[in-house]
N, C-alpha and C positions, 0 to 999 in steps of 0.2 A: 475381628474376634467378637464373641458374644459376651453377655453380662456374666454368665457362669464362669467363663474362662478368665475374665477380669478379676472376679472374686478369688479365683485360684491363685492368680498372680499376686493379688493384694496380701495373701498370706505369706508370701516369700519375704524373708527377713532382709533380703538385699534389694527389695524394690526401691527405686530411686525417689518415688513420689508416694506420699501417703494417700491411699485410696479409701475414701470414706463411704462412697456409694457407687453403684454401677447398675444400670437397668436400661432396658430398651423401650424407647418411646417413639411411636409411629415407625419410621424406618431408620431412626437414628439411635446410636448408642450414647447414652449419657453417663459420664464419669465425673464424679464430684459436681454433679448438676451442670456440666458443660458438655456441649456437642461440638465435634470437629467436622466442619463442612469443607471439603476439598475445593481448591481454586483451580480452574482449568487454564485461564489466561489472566495476566495482570498487565496494566499499562506500563510501558517503558519509562514513563515520567515519574513513577513512584520509586523513591529511595527505599530499598529493601534491607537497609542495615539494621533496623530495629523494628519491633512490633509497633503497630498503629492501632490505638483504641478506636472502636466504632461506636458512635453515639446516636441516640434517637431522642429528640426532645431534650437534649442536655444530659441524658443519662447514658452511662457506658453500658452497652449491651453485649460487648465482646471485644475480641482482639484479632486483628489481622496479623498473622505470624508468617514469616518468610523462611521456609525450611528447604526449598528446592535447590538453593545455591550453596548450602552449608556443607555439602559432602557428608561423609560418615560422621554421625554424632553418637558418642558412647552413651549407653543408658544412664550411667551415673552422673552425666553432665547435662542431661536433658532437663529443661524447665517443665513445670506442670503442664503448660499448654502443649509443648512438644511431645511429652510422654503420652498425653491423652490422644493427640493426633496419631502417634505411633500405634497405640493399642487399638484405635479405630480402624487403622489401615491393615495391620498384620494379624496373623493367627498366633495362638499360644506356642505352637511348635517353633516359630521363629525366635520368640523370646527365650525359649529353653535352650536354643542352640547357638545363639549369637549374643554379643555384648555391645553391638552398635547397629545403627540403621542409617541408610541413605534415602532421604525423602525424594520423591519424584515431583511432588506438588507443594504448593503453599496451602494455608488453611485459614478459614475464619473460625475462631473458637467463640461460640456464642452461648450465652447463659440460657438455662432452661426456661426461665420466665418469659423470655422474648422469642423463643424458638418458633412457636406457631405463628405469631404475628409476622415474624421475619419471612417464614416460608410462604405465607399467603399473600403478603403485601409488598415485600421489598426484594426478595431473592431474585426474581426475574428481571429486575431493573438495575441490578448492581453495576452493570457495565457503565451506565450513565452517571449515577450518583457516587459510585465508589471507584471506578476505573478497573474493575475486575469482574470476571464472570465465572460462575460455578460450573456450568455444564454447557458444552458446545452442542448445538443442534445437530441433527443427523446429516444435514446438507453442508455443514461446515467442513472444509477440507482439513484433514489431519496434517498435511504438509503443504508448503507453498509451491506453486508451479515454478519449476526451474528448467533452464535450458542447458544443453551439454554441447557446446561448440567443439568442433574437431580441432580448431586452432583459433588463435586470436591475432588478427593483423593490426600492427601498430599504425600503419598508414602514414600520411604526410606529417611533417613537423608542425606542431601547433604552438600558438602563442600561450604564454603563461596565464593562468587564471588570476584575475584580480580578487581581492578578498571576498566580494559578494558572490562572484561566480564560483569561487572555491567552496564557499559555504553551501551553495545550491547543489553542487556536484557531490559533495560529501553526504549531504542529506539524501540525495538520490540513491547513493550506494547503500546507505544504512536502512532505507525503507524495506520492510519485509514483503510488502505486497506490491504487485505490478502497477496498480492504479496510482498509488502515492508516488512511486518512482517516476512514472510518466509525468505527473504534475511538476515535480521538482526539476526534471529535465526541461519541461516546457517553460518554467520560470527562468531557466538559464537562457533560453531563446528570447524570451520577453526582455530580459535585461540587455541582451545584445542590441535589440532594436532601440531601446532608450539611449544606449551609448552611441549608436550610430547617428541619432538625431543630434546629440550633444556635439559630436565631432563636426557635423555639418555646420552647425551654428558657430562653433569656435573658429572655423575657417573664414567666416565673414566678419564684417565690421559695420558699426553704426556710425552715421546714418546712411552711408552710401548704399549699403546692402539691405536696407530695411524691408524692402519689398520681397527680396529673396528669403529673408528670415521669416517674414509673414507667411510665405508659401510653405516653408518647411513646417512651421507650427500648424498651419492648416492641414498639411499632410498628416501630421501627428494625430490630429483630431479625428481622422477617418476611423471607420469601424475596425475591429481587431483583425478580421480576416485580410483586410487591405494592408494593414501594417505588417502582418505576418508574411504576406506575399511579397511585399516590398523588400524586406530584409533577405528573404531567400533569393529573390531576383538579383539583389546586389552582391550576395555573398557566394552563391552556389553556381559555379561555372562548369563543374563536372556533371553534366546532365546524365551521362551514362551511369554514374554512381548513384544518382537518385533513382534511375530506372531499375537498377539492380535491387535496390531496397523495396521498390514498389511491387516487384514480382512476388514478394513474400505474402501479399494479400490473397493470392490465388487459392490456397487451401481454406481461406476464411471467407469465401464468397457470400455465404448466407448472412453472416453478421455484418459484413461490409455493406451489403445492400441495405440492411436495416439502418445502420448508422449514417451512411453517406447519402442515401437516396430517400428511403421511406421516411426517416426522421430528419433528413437534411433540410437546411434552410435556404438552399440555393437551387435554382432551376437553370443555371447557366451552363451552356455546353462546355465552357472552358473548365468546369469542375467535374466533367464526366458524370453528370447526374441523370442522363438519359439511360434508363434501365437496359434497353436493347443494345445500345452502344457499349455500356459497361460490361454486359455479359459477353459481348463479342470479343472485347479485349481480354477478358479473363480466359475465355476459351482458347484464344490464340497463344496465351502464355508469354506475351512480351509487350513491353511499352516502348520498344525502340522506334526511332523515327521511320525506318522503312516499313515496319509492321503497321504502325498507326496510319501511315500514308496508304498502304495497300487496303486497309480496312475502311478507308475514307473517313477516318475519325478526325484527322488533321490533313486537309487537302493542300495547304500551303506549308511546305516543309520549313520555311523560314520561321514559322510560328510554333514549331515543335518545342523548342526550349521553354518558351513562355507557357505553353500548355502543360508541360511536365511540372514546372514550378507552381503553377496555379493549383494543380491537382494535389501536389505534396502539401501545400499550405492549407488547402481545404480539408484534406484528410486529417492532418495533424490537429487542426482546429476543431473538427467534429469529434475526434476522440477525446480531446481535452474537454469539450462541452459535456459529453456523455459521462465523464468522470466527475467533473466539477459541479454539474447541475443535476443533482439527483432528484428529478421532478417529472411530473407528467408532461409529456411533450418532448422529452428526450428519451433516447434509448437507455433503459436502465440496465447497467452492467451488473453481472453477478459473479460469484466465485468461478462458475464454469467458463467465463469469458477471459480469464487471466491469460490463457495461452495465446489469445488474439493479441493482447498487449505485449507479451514477452516475445513472441515470434515475429510479430509484424510491427506493432505500434512503436515500441522502443527502438528497434533497428532503423525504422524510417526516420524517427526524430533524431537519432544519433548520426545518421548519414548527413542530415542537414547541419547539425551542430559541428561535426568534424570539418565541414567546409567553412562554417562561420568563424571557426577558431584557427583556420589555417594561416600559417605565416605568409 
C-alpha cells in the first residue's frame, strides 16, 4: 500500500496501532519512521519465538520479527512492527475486507535514520553477519531438487545404528540441499572405517601382536582414498549392486568427466580416468564383468570386483572433494548440479552404506 492509503487507514477509529506518519522514501514505505524489509530466507539455527534486536556499533537500528510461522494474526492483536509489515505488504482493499492476515515472510523492521546506510553497506551481506537474506538472486532455485521414486526397496536387514551413526543419518535426512546431505552420508562412511580399525585392534593383544597393530595403524595413516577403498573392499561383496548404482552416472556424462577426470587427482587405470575408456563404458551402458571384459577395460576377470570397488571409492571421494573444498582446482558445484548428486551421487553412496551396515 502507499502512503496515501496508510493515512486513510490511520483515520479509522478501529486501527490497532497509532499511525503518526507515513511517507515513501526511495523505494520503501516508512510508517512511524520505520521501514519493513522482507526476509527471503533465514537460518534454521535461529530461534524464531520472539523478535531479535539488530544493532550497529551498540545502537539498536531495528528488529528482526518472525511472522511467517504465526499463521493468521488478527489486526487488533498485531504489534506495531507486525502492523507496519502488514501495511507494507497488502493494499487498502485487504484491510477493508478482512480482520486478520497470514504472513508469508519474516521482516526486518528498521529505523529511518539507519535505512540508507543499511541498504548501501549491510543489506547484501546479511546472510553472513545475520543468518538471513532479503532477496534471492535470479539464479537461486525457488525449490530444492527432489526425486520421485516409483517405489522404495527395503533391501537386506541392517545392523542398528550406534548413537554417532544415528546422528549422522538424521542430519542427512534433515538437510534441505543435496550437497550437505551427501557430506553427512559420507561422514557415516568415514565413521564405519574408524570403527573397523578399532575392531581389528581389539581382536589383537600386546605385546605378541605389536607388529600387526603397527601395520593396522600404518594402514590407517594412508591417504583418504586408500582408506575408503579398504572399507568398501572389506564390506561390499555384492558387486552387481554397486554396478547397478554406477549406471546412474550415464545421464551425467559431462559433469562426471569434469569431476572424475578433468579435475581428478588420479591417473590410475583402476579409477577409470582414461577419457577414451570412460566414454566407451558410458556408451555401452553397463559396468558388468562381461561388458568391461568385452571392451578390454578389465582383461583379467578375476580383477573385476577390485576394479568396481576402486571406481566406487574414487567417485565417492571426488564428489566429496568437490562439495567440501570450494576452491580453485576443484570442480565448483552449483545449484544446477543438484540433480547429479540426487540422482547419482547419493544412490551410489547409499548402495555402499547399505552393504557396510548389512547384518
